[in-house]
Structure formats: structure tokens, C-alpha cells
N, C-alpha and C positions, 0 to 999 in steps of 0.2 A: 903224673907218674904213669909210665906205661906198664901194662901187664906183661908177663912172660909166658911162653908156651908151657914151660915147666910148671908154673903155678897153676895154670888151668888144668893141666894133666893131673896134678895132685888132687884137685877138686873132683875130677872124673873118677879117679880110683876110689876116693873116699865115698862118693855118692853111690857108686856101683856096689860097694860093700854093704851099704845100708839097705839095699833092695832085698829085704828078707821078710818072711811071713810076719805079720803083726805090725808092719810099719805103715800100712795103708790107712785110709780114712776109717775112723771108728763110728762115725754117724753121718747121716746126710738127711737134709730136709729140702723140699722144693716148695716155693711159694711165690707170691706176687710181690710187688714193691712194698706193700703194707706188711708183708710177712718177713721182710729182710732184716738184716742186723742193723740196729740203730747207729752203730759205729761206722757204717759204710755209706754215708750220704752220697758220695760221688758216684757210687755204683747204682744207686737207687733213683737217681734223678732222670728226668726225661723219659719215663716210661720204659726203663731198661728191665724188662721182665721176660721170662721168669727168673727168679733169684734162687740159686742153689747154694746151700751152706753145708760144709762138711768139716769134721774135726779129725785131726791126726796127731799122734804123739810126736813130740820132739825128742830125738835121741842123739847121743854122742856119735861122732864119726868113729868107726872102729879104728883102734890104734891111737886115737888122739889122747885118750886118758882124761878128757875134759870133764867127764861126769855130768855134763849138761843134760837136763831133762825139761819137760814141760808139755804144753799143748799149743797147737796152732789151729786156728779156725780160718778156713778159706771160703770166701764169698765169690760166687761167679754170677755175672750178668752179661747182657749184650754189650755193656759199656766197658767191661774189663774185669780185673781181678783185684781182690783186696784180701790181705792176710793180717790177722791179729794174733800175736804170739805172746804167751806168758812163759818166760824163760827162767829156769833155776840153774844155779851152779856157775854163774859168771864170776869173773875176777874183777873186783872193784878197781876202777881207774884204768881199765883196759878199753881200747877202742875196738869196736866190732862193725863189720859191714854185712849187709843182708843181700842175698842173691836169689833172684828168680831164675830157675832153670826150667825152660818151657819146651815142651814137645807138642807142637800143634797137631801132628799126625803120628800118634804113638804106634799105629799099625806099621809105620815105617821103621820102627826100632828093631834091633836084633832080637830082643826078648820082650815079654809082655810088660815087664817093668823096665823102662828106658834107663840106659846108663849114659852118663855125660859124654862118653865116646860117641854116642849117637848124634851129638851136636854136629859132628862132621859128616853125617849122612843126610844128603839132600832130601831123602824120602821122609825123614822124621820131622823136617821143618822146625829145627830147634833154634833156641835163642837163649843166651846167658846175659841177664840184665841186672845191673845194680838196683837194689831197692832201698837205698839209703843206709843208715846205720846210726850208731849211738856210742856214747861213752858210758860204761856201766857205773852207776852211782852206788850200787851194792851188788849182792849176789843174785838178786832177782830183778827182773825188768820186764815191763810190758812194752811191746813195740808193734806198730801198725805200718803197713806199706801198701801202696796202691800202684797197680800197673794197668794203665788205660790201654784199650785195644788200639793197635796201630799207632801208638804215641808213647815213646820212651821218654819224652820231655827232657832231653839233654842228658839222660843217664848214661853211664859208662856201659857199653855193650862189647865186651872183649871177644865174644864168639857168637857165630850164628847170625840169624836174620836181624838186621839192624832196626827193623820196625817193631820188634818185640812180639807180643802175643797177637794171634789172629783168631783162632777158633777157641774162644773163651770157655765154651761149654765142654768140649771134648778134648781139650789139651790135657796132657799129663803134666802135673806141676810139682816141682821139687822146690822147697824153700830152704836155703842153706845159710848158715851163719859162719863167718870167718873172723878169727881174732887177729888183730894187728899189734898186739903187745901194749905196752904202756902208752897211754894217750899223750900226744904232743901237747905242749903248753899253749902254743899258738893256735887260736881257733881256726885259722885258715889251713894250718897243717892238719888239724883234727878232721877238717872237711875232706882232705885228701885221703886220710886213713879210712874214713867211713864210706868213701865213694869209689875208690880205685882198688882193683883186685890185689895189687901188691903195693899199696900206698904205705910208704915208710917201713917196709918190711926188713930192710937190710942196713939200717943205720944205727949207730951207737945211741944209747947205751945197751940196746937190745942185741942179742947175738944174731948172726946171720941166719936167715930162715925162720925168724920169730913168728911170721904169719903161719897160721894153720887153720884148716877147716875144722870146726868144733861141733857142729850139730846140723841136723837135717830133718825136715818133715816131708813126707811123700804123699801126694794126692793123686790117685788113679783117676782116669777119665770116667766120669759118672755116666749113668744111663740117662742122657739128657738130650735136648734138642740139638741138632747140628747147626753149624753156622758157617756160611761160605765166606769167601774173601771179598 
């Protein structure tokens, strides 16, 4: 299923509206491999240090009425990024896709908090990458996603740099959740819903435009070591 420019622009508007005080990381720690999160072994392998861990609130997209909340934990290392989300307010039986919105050079954004419209600005070095997805078994769900440096591993990249994240330490990172309505019965179709920006968005029995962006967590660039390309 192909994405549409309109769908990506909807994500841009919603993410930009979330760039408000209090949406940034609430805590941050810096350590070595041994001090990293045990749930992120892929990031901690091969001497990928230092490891930086930050927490940020998950909030609903303005105007979505989703009521979704929770907490996201972002782990950074030389190997890539890892996010662990505890999400509340989901609709059981709905399919959700997770999206990495990366700005490798946030100084190239128009404002200090990047907007998805900055994905079109070469100076921001942005990338929009699918981070997998899930079918909600209940109103709460925990979900983890990994984005390796320079390796999107076949993930859908509807906008920006096709290689994904480069500057893992100083990139500004937004993690967005998108609803695709009632999960398809066929597992292959579910995989499309959770991996494509507009997967099964306009098909019966759901009304047209059933897909919507429902939550986001925003992580500012930390005071951390730089990383070249």
C-alpha cells in the first residue's frame, strides 16, 4: 500500500501542534554499556557507548480525541535508537503503526522543536521511518522498536533520508503512533496495516479516512557526544 502526501501532511500538522512546553524528555541518564537498559541488547552490543537514556510523556495528538497517554523511554548509543513505550487508552482490536520522525540536524529546523514540515528541509536531515506496529489486545500495551544507525532494514520510509538515522546522539526524535482502525483478519493484511503509513485506511467496513495520528512523544537532542556520518 502506498502512502499519500495528504496523509504525511496530516502527521506533520499533528506533530507540530504537540511541540508545546512539557512534551520534552522528563529525565536523562548517561552511562556505559553496563549502565544501559536491559531491554535494549541490540544497542548495547559491540561496545556501543556511551548509552543515553531519556524519558518523555506520551500525549494525544491535538484534535484527535484519542485520550492516549503513557511514557516512552528512548535509549541512544552509537549503534542506533531504541524506544520502549507503555501506552494507555488504546482501542482493543485496532491496528496501530509506530513511526520514527528523525531530525539528524535539528539546528536546520525552523524552530528549536522541529516540525514534520522540516522533513522537506535538507538542512534538517530528516527521515520518517516505520518502527513496526501491533494490534491492541486491550486498552494498554507495551511496545518496543529499534532503529539501527544507517539501516532501516526494509522498513517503509515515506519521507526524508532513506537511510534513517545518522547522528544518533544529537538527533531530535519524535515517536508517533497511528491508528488504522479495526485490525484485518488476515495476518498478511495486518502486517500492511502496521507497517504502511496508509495501510488499509480507506476500505470497508471502516469509513474513509479512518487512519489518524493518535499520540506522540518528543525527545530533544541531549547534551551528548556528536557523531559524524
